[in-house]
C-alpha positions in Angstrom: -8.2 46.4 409.0 -4.9 47.8 409.8 -5.1 50.8 412.0 -2.4 53.5 411.9 -0.2 51.4 409.8 0.7 51.4 405.9 -0.8 48.2 404.4 1.3 45.3 404.4 3.9 44.5 401.8 4.0 41.4 399.5 6.6 38.8 399.6 6.5 36.5 396.6 8.1 33.1 397.1 10.6 34.2 399.7 11.7 36.9 397.4 12.8 40.1 399.4 11.1 42.4 396.6 8.7 44.4 398.6 5.4 45.7 396.7 3.7 48.5 398.7 0.0 49.3 398.3 -0.1 52.5 396.7 -4.0 52.5 396.0 -5.7 50.8 398.8 -9.2 51.5 397.2 -8.6 49.9 393.9 -6.8 46.8 395.6 -10.1 46.4 397.6 -12.3 46.7 394.3 -10.2 44.0 392.7 -10.3 41.8 395.5 -14.1 42.2 396.0 -14.5 41.2 392.5 -12.5 38.0 392.7 -14.6 37.4 395.9 -17.7 37.9 393.9 -16.8 35.4 391.3 -16.0 32.8 393.7 -19.3 33.5 395.6 -21.4 33.5 392.4 -19.5 31.4 389.9 -17.3 29.0 391.9 -13.7 28.4 392.2 -13.1 26.8 388.8 -14.2 30.1 387.0 -12.1 32.1 389.3 -9.1 29.9 388.6 -9.6 30.4 385.1 -9.9 34.1 385.4 -6.7 34.4 387.5 -4.8 32.2 385.0 -5.9 34.3 382.2 -4.8 37.6 384.0 -1.2 36.0 384.5 -1.2 35.3 380.8 -2.3 38.7 380.0 0.1 40.2 382.1 2.9 37.9 380.8 1.9 39.1 377.5 2.4 42.9 378.4 5.7 42.1 379.9 4.6 42.5 383.6 6.9 40.5 385.8 4.9 38.1 387.4 6.3 35.1 389.2 4.9 31.7 388.9 2.7 30.4 391.9 5.1 27.8 393.4 4.7 28.5 397.0 2.0 28.5 399.4 1.3 30.4 402.6 3.5 30.5 405.5 1.8 27.9 407.4 1.8 24.2 408.1 1.1 22.2 405.2 -0.6 19.7 407.2 -3.6 21.2 409.1 -4.4 20.1 412.7 -7.3 18.0 411.7 -5.2 15.9 409.4 -2.5 15.2 411.8 -2.3 11.5 412.9 -2.3 10.0 415.8 0.9 10.4 417.7 1.9 6.6 418.9 4.8 7.7 421.5 4.9 8.6 424.9 5.3 12.4 424.8 6.4 12.9 428.3 9.2 10.2 428.3 10.3 11.3 424.8 10.6 14.9 425.8 12.8 13.8 428.8 15.1 11.9 426.4 15.6 14.8 424.2 16.4 16.8 427.5 19.3 14.3 428.2 20.7 14.2 424.8 20.7 17.9 424.6 22.7 18.3 427.7 25.2 16.0 427.0 25.6 17.2 423.8 26.2 20.8 424.6 28.2 19.6 427.8 30.4 17.5 425.6 31.1 20.7 423.3 31.8 22.9 426.2 34.1 20.7 427.8 36.2 20.4 424.7 36.7 24.0 424.7 37.9 24.4 428.2 41.3 26.6 428.6 44.2 24.8 427.4 42.4 22.5 425.0 39.9 24.5 423.0 39.3 22.2 420.0 36.2 23.6 418.9 33.0 22.1 417.8 29.5 23.2 417.5 26.7 23.4 420.1 23.5 25.3 418.5 23.1 23.0 415.5 22.1 20.1 416.9 19.8 22.1 419.7 17.8 23.6 416.8 17.3 20.0 415.2 16.9 17.8 418.3 13.3 17.2 417.8 13.6 16.4 414.1 16.3 13.8 414.7 14.5 12.3 418.2 11.3 11.8 416.1 13.3 9.9 413.5 15.3 7.8 415.7 11.9 6.7 418.1 9.7 6.1 415.1 11.0 6.2 411.5 14.8 5.3 411.1 15.3 1.6 410.6 18.3 0.0 411.4 20.2 -2.4 409.5 18.7 -5.5 411.3 15.3 -4.5 410.0 13.8 -7.0 407.6 13.5 -4.5 405.0 17.2 -4.0 405.1 17.5 -0.6 407.3 17.4 3.0 406.0 20.5 5.4 405.0 20.6 8.7 406.9 22.8 11.3 406.3 23.2 13.4 409.2 24.3 17.1 409.4 27.6 17.2 410.2 27.5 20.1 412.9 25.0 18.1 414.6 27.5 15.4 415.2 27.5 16.1 419.1 23.8 15.1 419.4 24.8 11.6 417.7 27.5 11.3 420.2 25.3 12.2 423.1 22.5 9.5 422.2 24.8 6.8 421.7 26.3 7.6 425.2 22.8 7.0 426.7 22.5 4.0 424.8 25.8 2.5 426.1 27.5 2.7 422.8 30.0 5.4 423.9 31.4 5.9 427.3 31.8 9.0 429.0 35.5 9.1 428.4 34.9 9.0 424.7 32.6 12.0 425.0 35.5 13.9 426.8 37.6 12.8 423.8 35.5 15.0 421.5 37.8 16.2 418.3 40.9 14.4 420.1 41.2 11.4 417.7 45.1 10.5 418.4 46.0 12.1 421.7 43.8 10.1 423.8 44.8 6.7 422.6 43.5 4.2 420.0 39.5 4.5 419.8 39.1 6.9 422.9 38.3 10.0 421.0 35.4 11.2 418.5 35.8 12.3 415.3 34.8 16.1 414.8 32.1 15.3 412.1 30.7 12.5 410.5 33.9 10.4 409.2 33.5 6.7 408.6 37.2 6.4 407.9 38.0 7.7 411.3 34.9 5.9 413.0 34.4 2.9 410.7 32.0 0.9 412.9 29.8 4.1 413.6 29.6 6.7 410.6 28.3 5.5 407.3 28.2 9.1 405.3 30.7 12.0 405.5 28.4 15.2 405.4 30.2 18.1 406.7 31.3 19.3 403.3 28.3 21.5 403.0 26.2 20.5 399.7 27.6 17.0 399.2 25.2 15.4 401.6 22.2 16.7 399.5 23.7 15.6 396.1 25.2 12.2 397.4 21.8 11.3 399.2 20.0 11.7 395.7 22.2 9.5 393.9 22.3 6.8 397.0 18.4 6.7 396.4 19.0 6.3 393.0 21.4 3.7 393.3 19.1 1.9 395.7 16.7 1.8 393.0 19.3 0.4 390.5 20.0 -2.6 392.6 16.6 -3.4 392.9 15.6 -3.2 389.4 18.8 -5.1 388.4 17.7 -8.0 390.8 20.9 -7.6 393.0 18.9 -6.6 396.1 15.3 -5.8 397.2 15.6 -2.4 398.6 11.9 -1.5 398.2 11.6 -1.0 402.0 14.7 1.0 402.4 14.6 4.9 402.9 17.0 7.4 402.5 16.9 10.6 405.1 19.2 13.7 404.6 19.4 16.0 407.1 20.5 19.4 405.7 20.6 23.1 406.8 18.8 26.3 405.2 22.2 28.0 404.6 23.7 24.9 403.1 21.1 25.0 400.5 23.0 28.0 399.1 25.7 25.8 398.0 25.1 24.9 394.3 25.5 21.1 394.7 22.6 21.1 397.5 20.1 22.0 394.9 21.9 20.8 391.6 20.6 17.3 391.2 16.9 17.6 392.8 15.5 17.7 389.2 16.8 14.0 388.6 15.2 13.1 392.1 12.0 13.9 390.8 12.3 12.9 387.2 13.1 9.2 388.4 10.2 9.7 391.1 12.3 8.9 393.9 9.8 8.5 396.8 12.5 6.3 398.8 14.3 9.9 399.6 13.3 12.6 402.2 15.1 15.8 402.6 14.9 17.4 406.2 16.0 20.9 406.0 16.3 22.5 409.6 15.4 25.8 408.6 16.5 27.7 411.8 16.9 30.9 409.8 20.8 31.4 410.4 23.9 30.5 408.5 27.3 30.9 410.2 27.5 34.5 410.8 23.9 35.8 410.2 20.7 35.2 408.9 20.2 33.2 405.7 17.6 35.5 404.1 17.2 38.2 406.6 15.1 40.5 404.1 13.2 37.4 402.3 11.7 34.2 403.2 13.9 31.1 402.7 11.4 28.5 403.6 9.1 30.2 400.7 12.3 30.4 398.5 13.0 26.6 399.0 9.5 25.6 398.5 9.3 27.2 394.9 12.4 25.4 393.9 11.4 22.1 395.1 7.8 22.5 393.7 9.0 23.9 390.5 11.5 20.9 390.2 8.8 18.3 391.1 9.2 17.5 394.5 6.4 16.8 397.3 6.8 19.7 399.8 5.8 19.8 403.4 6.2 22.8 405.6 6.4 22.7 409.4 6.5 26.1 410.5 4.5 26.6 413.3 3.9 24.6 416.7 0.6 23.4 417.9 0.1 26.6 420.4 -0.7 28.3 416.9 -3.2 26.4 415.9 -6.1 27.9 418.0 -4.5 31.5 416.7 -5.1 30.1 413.0 -8.4 28.9 413.7 -9.7 32.6 414.8 -8.2 33.9 411.5 -11.3 34.2 409.5 -10.2 37.1 407.5 -6.7 35.7 406.8 -5.0 38.8 408.6 -2.6 36.5 410.7 -1.8 34.4 407.7 -0.9 37.4 406.0 1.2 38.9 408.6 3.3 35.6 408.6 3.5 35.7 404.8 4.8 39.1 404.9 7.1 39.0 407.6 10.7 38.7 406.6 13.1 36.0 408.4 15.4 38.7 409.5 12.5 40.1 411.9 11.2 36.4 412.7 14.9 35.9 414.1 14.5 39.1 416.3 11.2 37.8 417.7 12.9 34.6 418.7 15.1 36.7 421.3 12.8 39.7 422.3 10.4 39.7 425.2 6.7 39.0 424.8 5.8 42.8 425.1 8.0 43.3 422.2 6.2 40.7 420.1 2.7 41.8 421.0 3.6 45.4 420.1 5.2 44.5 416.8 4.1 41.3 415.5 0.4 41.5 416.7 0.0 45.3 417.4 -0.3 46.5 413.9 -3.6 45.2 413.5 -6.7 45.4 415.7 -7.7 41.7 414.6 -4.5 40.4 415.5 -4.6 42.1 418.9 -7.8 40.7 419.5 -6.5 37.3 419.0 -3.8 37.5 421.8 -5.7 39.5 424.3 -6.4 36.7 426.7 -2.5 35.4 426.2 0.3 36.7 428.8 3.8 38.1 427.4 5.3 35.0 428.6 2.8 33.2 426.6 3.8 34.8 423.5 7.4 34.5 423.9 6.7 30.8 424.4 4.8 30.4 420.6 6.9 27.8 419.2 8.4 27.1 415.8 7.1 23.9 414.3 10.5 22.1 414.2 10.2 21.9 417.8 7.0 20.1 417.9 7.1 16.4 417.9 3.7 16.1 417.0 4.1 18.2 413.9 7.3 16.7 413.0 5.6 13.2 413.4 2.9 14.0 411.1 5.4 15.4 408.6 7.7 12.3 408.6 4.8 10.0 408.6 3.3 11.9 405.3 6.7 11.6 403.8 7.2 8.0 404.0 3.7 7.3 402.8 3.9 9.6 399.8 4.0 7.8 396.4 5.6 9.0 393.4 7.9 12.0 394.4 10.7 12.6 396.8 9.6 14.7 399.6 11.4 17.8 401.1 10.3 18.9 404.8 10.9 22.5 405.7 11.2 22.7 409.2 11.5 26.0 410.8 13.5 26.1 414.2 15.6 28.2 416.4 19.3 27.9 416.2 20.4 27.3 419.9 17.1 26.3 421.0 16.7 25.8 425.0 20.0 27.2 425.7 19.2 30.8 426.6 22.6 32.3 426.2 22.7 31.0 422.5 19.1 30.7 421.0 18.7 32.9 418.0 21.6 35.2 418.2 24.0 35.4 415.1 27.1 34.6 416.7 25.4 31.4 417.9 27.3 29.3 415.4 30.7 30.4 416.8 29.8 30.2 420.6 31.3 27.1 422.1 31.5 27.5 425.8 28.8 27.7 428.4 29.5 29.5 432.0 28.6 28.3 435.1 25.4 30.4 435.1 24.7 29.3 431.2 24.7 25.8 432.6 22.4 26.4 435.5 19.9 28.1 433.2 20.1 25.2 430.6 19.8 22.6 433.5 16.6 24.5 434.8 15.3 24.7 431.1 15.5 21.0 431.0 14.4 20.2 434.4 17.6 17.9 435.1 18.3 16.9 438.6 21.9 18.2 438.5 22.9 20.1 441.9 24.4 23.7 441.5 27.7 22.6 443.3 28.3 20.2 440.4 28.2 23.1 437.7 30.7 25.5 439.6 33.4 24.2 437.7 32.1 25.2 433.9 35.2 23.5 432.4 34.0 20.0 433.8 30.1 19.7 434.0 28.8 16.4 434.6 27.1 14.4 432.0 23.7 12.8 432.8 22.4 9.3 432.4 19.2 8.1 434.1 20.3 4.9 434.7 19.6 1.6 432.5 16.5 0.6 435.0 15.0 4.2 434.0 12.0 4.4 431.9 13.5 6.8 429.6 16.7 4.2 428.7 13.9 1.3 428.5 11.5 3.2 426.2 14.6 4.2 424.1 16.2 1.0 423.7 12.8 -0.7 423.1 12.0 1.8 420.2 15.5 0.9 418.6 14.8 -2.6 419.1 11.5 -2.4 417.1 13.2 -0.5 414.4 16.2 -2.8 413.7 19.0 -1.8 415.6 21.0 1.5 416.6 22.1 4.4 414.3 24.2 5.5 412.9 26.1 2.3 412.3 28.5 0.9 409.6 28.3 -2.8 409.2 30.9 -4.5 406.9 29.6 -7.9 406.0 29.7 -8.0 402.2 29.3 -11.3 400.0 32.5 -13.1 398.9 33.5 -12.7 395.3 35.4 -15.0 393.2 37.8 -12.9 391.0 38.4 -13.7 387.3 41.7 -15.8 386.6 44.2 -14.7 384.1 42.6 -15.8 380.8 40.5 -12.4 380.7 43.8 -10.5 380.9 45.7 -12.2 378.4 44.4 -10.3 375.1 46.2 -7.2 376.4 49.4 -8.9 376.8 50.1 -9.8 373.3 50.6 -6.3 372.0 50.6 -5.1 368.5 53.2 -2.9 367.0 51.9 -2.5 363.7 48.3 -1.4 364.7 48.5 1.2 367.3 46.0 1.1 370.1 45.0 3.8 372.6 45.5 2.9 376.3 41.9 4.1 376.6 40.7 1.5 374.0 42.7 -1.4 375.6 41.0 -0.6 379.0 37.8 -0.4 377.5 38.3 -3.9 375.8 39.2 -5.5 379.1 36.3 -3.7 380.6 33.9 -5.7 378.3 35.5 -8.8 378.9 35.3 -8.3 382.7 31.5 -7.6 382.1 31.3 -11.2 380.6 32.9 -12.8 383.7 29.9 -15.0 385.3 30.9 -14.1 388.9 31.8 -10.4 388.8 30.5 -9.1 385.3 26.8 -8.3 386.7 28.7 -6.2 389.7 30.7 -4.1 387.5 29.0 -0.5 387.2 29.6 1.4 384.2 29.3 5.1 384.7 29.9 8.0 382.4 29.0 11.4 382.1 27.4 11.6 378.4 30.9 10.1 377.0 30.2 6.6 376.3 30.7 7.1 372.7 33.9 9.2 373.0 35.2 6.2 375.0 34.2 3.6 372.5 31.6 2.2 374.8 28.9 2.3 372.7 29.3 -1.2 371.8 28.0 -2.0 375.2 24.5 0.0 374.7 22.6 -3.0 372.8 23.6 -5.6 375.6 24.4 -4.0 378.9 21.9 -1.0 378.2 21.6 2.3 379.8 19.7 2.3 383.1 16.2 4.1 383.4 13.9 3.4 385.9 11.3 4.1 383.2 12.5 1.8 380.7 12.5 3.2 377.1 9.2 4.5 376.0 10.3 6.1 372.6 11.8 4.9 369.2 15.6 5.7 369.2 16.7 7.9 366.2 19.4 5.4 365.7 17.2 2.1 366.4 18.4 0.7 363.0 22.1 0.9 363.9 23.9 -1.9 365.4 25.0 0.1 368.1 21.8 1.7 368.7 20.8 3.7 371.9 19.0 1.5 374.4 17.4 2.1 377.6 16.1 -0.3 380.2 14.9 -0.8 383.5 17.5 -3.3 384.2 20.0 -1.5 382.4 23.7 -2.0 383.6 25.3 1.5 382.3 24.7 4.4 384.3 24.8 7.5 381.9 24.7 10.5 384.0 24.3 13.2 381.2 26.7 16.4 381.4 27.3 16.1 385.1 30.6 15.0 386.5 29.1 15.9 389.9 26.2 13.4 389.4 28.5 10.7 388.2 30.7 11.2 391.3 27.5 10.5 393.3 27.2 7.4 391.7 30.6 6.2 392.1 30.4 7.0 395.8 27.2 4.9 396.2 28.5 2.0 394.2 31.8 2.1 395.5 30.4 1.9 399.1 27.4 -0.8 398.4 29.8 -3.4 399.9 29.2 -1.7 403.2 25.9 0.2 402.6 24.1 -3.2 401.4 26.2 -6.0 401.8 26.9 -6.1 398.2 30.4 -5.4 396.8 29.9 -3.6 393.4 32.7 -2.6 391.2 32.2 0.9 389.6 34.2 1.8 386.5 33.9 5.8 386.2 35.3 6.9 383.1 35.7 10.6 382.3 37.8 13.4 380.8 40.6 13.4 383.0 40.7 17.1 383.8 36.8 16.8 385.3 37.8 14.6 387.9 40.0 15.9 390.5 40.0 19.3 389.3 36.2 19.6 389.1 34.7 17.1 391.7 37.7 16.6 393.9 35.6 17.6 397.2 33.5 14.3 396.2 36.7 12.3 395.8 37.8 13.3 399.1 33.9 12.3 400.2 34.5 9.1 398.5 37.8 8.4 400.6 36.4 9.3 403.6 33.3 7.0 403.1 35.8 4.2 402.4 34.7 3.8 398.8 36.2 1.5 396.3 36.4 1.3 392.6 38.1 2.4 389.5 38.2 6.4 388.4 39.4 6.1 384.7 40.9 9.6 383.7 40.6 9.2 380.0 41.7 11.6 377.4 44.7 12.3 380.1 47.7 14.6 379.1 48.2 18.2 378.3 49.5 17.4 374.6 47.4 14.4 373.9 43.9 15.6 373.8 44.2 18.2 371.0 41.9 20.9 370.7 40.8 21.7 374.1 43.3 23.7 375.5 43.6 26.0 378.5 42.0 24.3 381.7 40.6 21.6 379.7 43.9 20.0 378.9 45.0 17.9 382.1 48.7 18.3 382.9 48.0 18.1 386.8 45.5 15.5 388.0 48.2 13.3 389.3 49.3 15.9 391.6 45.8 16.6 392.7 45.3 12.6 393.2 48.4 12.5 395.4 46.9 15.0 397.8 44.1 12.1 398.6 45.5 9.2 400.6 43.0 6.9 399.4 43.6 7.5 395.8 46.0 5.0 394.0 47.1 6.3 390.9 48.9 4.9 388.0 49.8 6.4 384.5 50.1 3.1 382.3 51.6 3.5 379.0 51.0 -0.1 377.6 47.9 -2.4 377.4 49.6 -5.2 379.3 50.4 -2.6 382.1 46.6 -1.6 382.4 45.9 -5.3 382.5 48.1 -5.8 385.6 47.0 -2.6 387.3 43.4 -3.4 386.9 44.1 -7.1 387.9 45.7 -6.0 391.1 43.2 -3.4 391.8 40.4 -6.0 392.1 42.7 -8.1 394.1 43.4 -5.4 396.8 39.8 -4.1 396.8 37.9 -6.9 396.4 39.7 -9.9 397.2 38.2 -10.9 400.4 40.1 -13.0 402.8 43.4 -12.8 401.2 44.9 -10.5 403.9 44.0 -11.4 407.4 44.5 -7.8 408.7 42.4 -6.7 406.1 39.7 -9.5 405.6 37.4 -7.3 403.4 39.9 -5.7 401.1 41.5 -2.3 401.3 39.7 0.9 401.5 41.2 2.5 398.4 40.2 3.4 395.0 42.2 3.1 391.8 42.7 6.2 389.3 44.2 5.3 386.0 45.1 8.2 383.5 44.7 6.6 380.0 45.1 8.3 376.5 43.1 8.7 373.3 46.3 8.7 371.2 46.8 5.2 369.5 50.3 4.0 370.1 52.3 1.0 369.2 51.7 -1.6 371.7 54.4 -3.9 372.6 54.0 -7.4 373.8 54.3 -8.0 377.6 58.2 -8.9 378.2 58.7 -12.5 378.9 60.7 -11.8 382.2 58.4 -8.8 383.4 58.7 -7.8 386.9 55.1 -7.5 387.9 55.7 -6.6 391.5 57.9 -3.6 390.2 55.4 -2.6 387.7 52.7 -2.4 390.5 55.2 -0.5 393.0 55.2 2.0 390.3 58.5 1.4 388.3 60.3 -1.4 386.2 63.2 -1.5 383.7 61.4 -1.5 380.2 64.5 -1.5 377.9 68.2 -1.8 378.8 70.3 -0.7 375.6 72.7 -3.3 374.9 76.3 -2.1 374.6 79.4 -4.5 374.0 81.0 -5.6 377.0 83.8 -3.0 378.3 82.2 -0.4 375.7 82.4 2.6 377.7 79.9 4.9 376.2 78.0 7.7 377.8 74.7 6.4 379.6 71.5 8.1 380.3 68.5 6.6 382.3 65.3 7.5 380.6 62.2 7.5 383.1 58.6 8.1 381.3 55.1 7.3 382.0 52.0 7.0 379.7 52.2 8.1 376.3 55.6 9.5 377.1 56.7 6.1 376.5 56.8 6.2 372.9 58.6 9.7 373.1 61.5 8.0 375.0 61.7 4.9 372.7 62.1 7.1 369.8 64.7 9.3 372.0 66.7 5.9 372.7 66.9 5.4 369.0 68.4 9.0 368.2 70.6 9.1 371.0 72.1 5.7 369.9 72.3 6.6 366.4 73.4 10.0 366.3 75.4 10.6 369.6 76.5 7.1 370.5 74.7 7.6 373.7 73.2 4.3 375.5 69.6 5.2 377.0 67.9 2.7 379.1 64.2 3.1 379.4 62.3 2.9 382.7 58.4 2.6 382.6 57.2 4.7 385.6 53.8 3.2 386.0 53.1 5.4 389.2 55.2 8.6 390.0 52.8 9.0 393.0 52.9 5.4 394.5 56.8 5.7 394.3 56.8 9.0 396.2 54.4 7.4 398.8 56.7 4.3 399.3 59.5 6.5 399.9 57.8 8.8 402.5 56.5 5.6 404.3 60.7 4.4 404.4 61.7 7.7 405.8 58.8 7.8 408.4 59.7 4.2 409.5 63.6 5.2 409.7 62.4 8.5 412.0 60.3 6.1 414.3 63.0 3.3 414.4 66.4 5.0 414.1 67.8 1.8 416.0 66.9 -0.6 413.3 68.5 -1.0 409.9 67.7 1.8 407.5 64.9 1.1 404.9 66.0 2.1 401.4 63.0 3.7 399.2 61.9 1.5 396.4 62.8 4.0 393.7 66.6 4.5 395.2 66.8 0.7 395.2 66.1 0.2 391.5 68.4 3.0 390.6 71.5 2.3 392.6 73.2 0.2 390.1 72.4 2.2 387.2 75.1 4.5 385.4 74.8 8.0 384.1 72.0 10.7 384.8 68.1 10.6 384.9 65.9 12.3 382.8 62.0 12.1 383.8 59.2 12.9 381.5 55.2 12.5 381.1 52.6 14.5 379.6 52.1 16.4 382.8 53.8 19.1 384.7 57.4 18.7 385.8 56.0 18.7 389.5 54.6 15.1 388.6 57.9 13.6 388.1 59.8 15.9 390.7 57.9 14.1 393.4 60.5 11.4 393.5 63.6 13.5 392.5 65.2 13.6 396.2 65.3 9.7 396.4 67.1 9.4 392.8 70.8 8.8 393.6 71.5 10.0 389.8 71.9 13.1 388.6 68.6 14.2 387.9 66.4 16.6 385.4 63.1 16.2 384.3 60.5 17.6 381.5 56.8 18.4 381.6 54.1 20.4 380.3 54.2 23.3 382.8 51.8 26.5 381.9 48.5 26.6 380.1 47.1 24.2 377.7 46.6 25.0 374.0 44.8 23.7 370.9 46.9 22.5 368.1 48.3 19.4 366.8 49.8 17.0 369.4 53.4 17.5 367.7 53.1 21.1 367.9 52.0 21.0 371.8 54.8 18.7 372.5 57.4 20.9 370.7 55.8 23.9 372.6 56.4 22.3 375.9 59.8 20.5 375.1 58.8 17.1 375.9 58.9 15.5 372.3 61.6 12.9 371.5 63.8 15.6 370.2 63.7 17.6 373.5 64.3 14.7 375.5 67.4 14.0 373.4 68.7 17.7 374.1 67.7 17.4 377.9 69.7 14.2 378.0 72.9 15.5 375.8 72.8 18.6 378.4 72.9 16.8 381.6 75.7 14.6 380.2 77.6 17.7 379.2 77.5 19.1 382.7 78.9 15.8 383.9 81.3 16.1 381.1 80.3 12.9 379.5 79.7 14.8 376.3 80.8 18.0 375.1 78.7 21.0 375.6 78.9 21.8 372.1 77.2 18.7 371.3 74.0 19.5 373.2 73.9 23.0 371.6 74.1 21.8 368.2 71.4 19.2 368.7 69.0 22.2 370.2 69.8 24.1 366.8 69.3 20.9 364.9 66.0 19.9 366.1 64.7 23.5 366.5 63.2 22.5 369.9 62.3 26.0 370.6 60.1 26.2 367.3 56.7 24.6 366.9 56.5 25.7 363.3 59.5 22.7 363.0 56.9 19.9 363.3 53.7 21.5 361.3 54.0 18.9 358.8 54.0 16.1 361.2 50.7 14.0 360.9 48.8 12.4 363.6 45.6 10.1 364.0 43.0 9.6 366.6 42.8 13.0 367.9 39.1 13.3 368.2 37.4 13.5 371.4 
């Protein structure tokens, strides 16, 4: 019984609401009544009564939380812990070496005059978690089962480099190049965080963008099952591990897909959440308990939860806790106080944690203050961690989350548990000496006097530690992390599959979305690559006309279809199958991107080249999931992103942020994204064919034997437009570079008429074709039409040309492609698209002609296409006026002509086109 203190408060499921006991006598009576039922009627009766009371409480509107968390103790009791198969002493020494080298590497990188940053404390808190994995669980790529996928917490990267140094995979010079990726020369620096693009043989998964590792690891585990169920690869022995931080779990993406993992029973997935109770600048849940909160979330979602909270030294104390006083104290102490205990003296712990209850005082009477100060957290005890990992890998039917309590900066006294730990990047000479002593390393004081240049430590290749570490990795299938690119060779389809799109149809309009879907379906029939295509959509297959695939390709479901579909009598009925090819992600663009990343990197992760086609509303790609698109590029992912229903005036009825007028600009910021805005079906065919060649045409380029590390982004439209046949002398190379002359308006030789160059992309091509007619028939102006398939690629090539000229001033100047294309043309340029003017203006500085642009700047709106285009001044009539205006400025036509045209067509008045009919507007 407590003496001299108020009764303890209750913390439910990690939430900080404190519920004080205002009537201890009444409380005791209730508890004694429950004890009596247990003693006399048993647990079943007691459980029924408790559930009945909870039910009644809810009926009376008393806010009682669901019971989704357990006591604040280890999930696996000591008597159920498995035998630890490793050498405890040697593994402790290995961890000490890695801890030292990781901290020294970051500290050296922050010496005066360099100070490039880095993080010391995260790895120090998680070292035992990683090392138990490396020594006993993480299987390398040479393992007969195919190897595991390990998502390593971004801020822990120094620990991975330090381990690779001991293994002989990295040199001390490379460690000295931490965060100096170019200044030390090729391959002599180390990336700050896990980045496959920067270190393509080392890292597999870019994880430092908080929250994405959790989401993407779920879809990686799910994609492993997809490959297995479809018979492409046996992934039954492969496990996905995601190392995450407790502060990181505050990102919505971290928890956003945990329901999918449970629903699909992904027991090939384990989250390891390092709960050091600290985020960047302070406690994660100072007034609550983050482990209890996370347990409630994951249990509620259907996960198996394993808590590793206390080290083995607590076992004896808990064994004495016959009446639950210690467990109650653990349950009711908030995280902020536990963080304080991690930095305070044993005397403080005795007085404040154990001192409020005589029963607790008695438990620790024979322990010294130093013993109390050293009572460890479970995440630092390799036996407890091993038990948790082993249990996770043997659990069947659910994904597992391991919630491991640690101390941030553990073993470095200058850093341990302090709020500023995350920002502390340097160690003084005294800090280094204390750290060395804590780790029992044979390094002399004189070697630590220069705090900016302390030595790394390696025990030597003849040491038992080195031999043990190497033998463990040999048994587990090789080093990790490692990225290995050895994909199977693909035979790409020939020209026949693309021919249907080259024929055109001027009489029956077809949307470019439908043209692409037609090609997509034909590619899926190809005997060589058809089964490797991975269609992905977020609940929009019918919108994009892909429901015809349901009966044949079917929708992937690990459970098959256990119900009769409501539309089963229809030809295009909804059909799920364990072997289904279509990934239907529901209303989750983030989930669809998770599948896109897993599929687009399977050529490296699994050696199985898969070809994802992710089709989505264009504004929900780079706008909504742009961070994942960067991760796709960082991970060297490949495939096709299809931004359907593109354009700010083409998708009517959406408006505001739902009308895409800017995705090409966002795509231009991603160096891996190859964006095209095709206007015609035959352009779509050539672009897809070239994309397959560049990304999956292995062996075609000696410098890129396994293809290029890019992904394609195509913006396509839902508006049916006349489709011309492919021109006989089409300059395909120019089309792929971004621009070719579609139509040169014929004039008689010597006929001196004003001329203008109309540049357009996508759905704007029909507008300029109409404008070409108006200009010729009504104003005797000859307009040439250029199809700009990619404004972005034109700019990218021009920038590359300028960079070449900068670096090679003694060579002949390289002329940008756009300049070369237009150098002999006459008249000014009018550039137009269904995107904002900045898209077209990317190329303006390299256009040798007078230049103006039209675009859809501003907010989207809901109306007819004709009204929206008149509002934004991008329709054919507005293009005519823009052309006449720029010709007038040059003196090629009279200014009154442009003014009269503006009045005639009422380009400032959307009501002027209220009677214009449209078709194919639904989306």
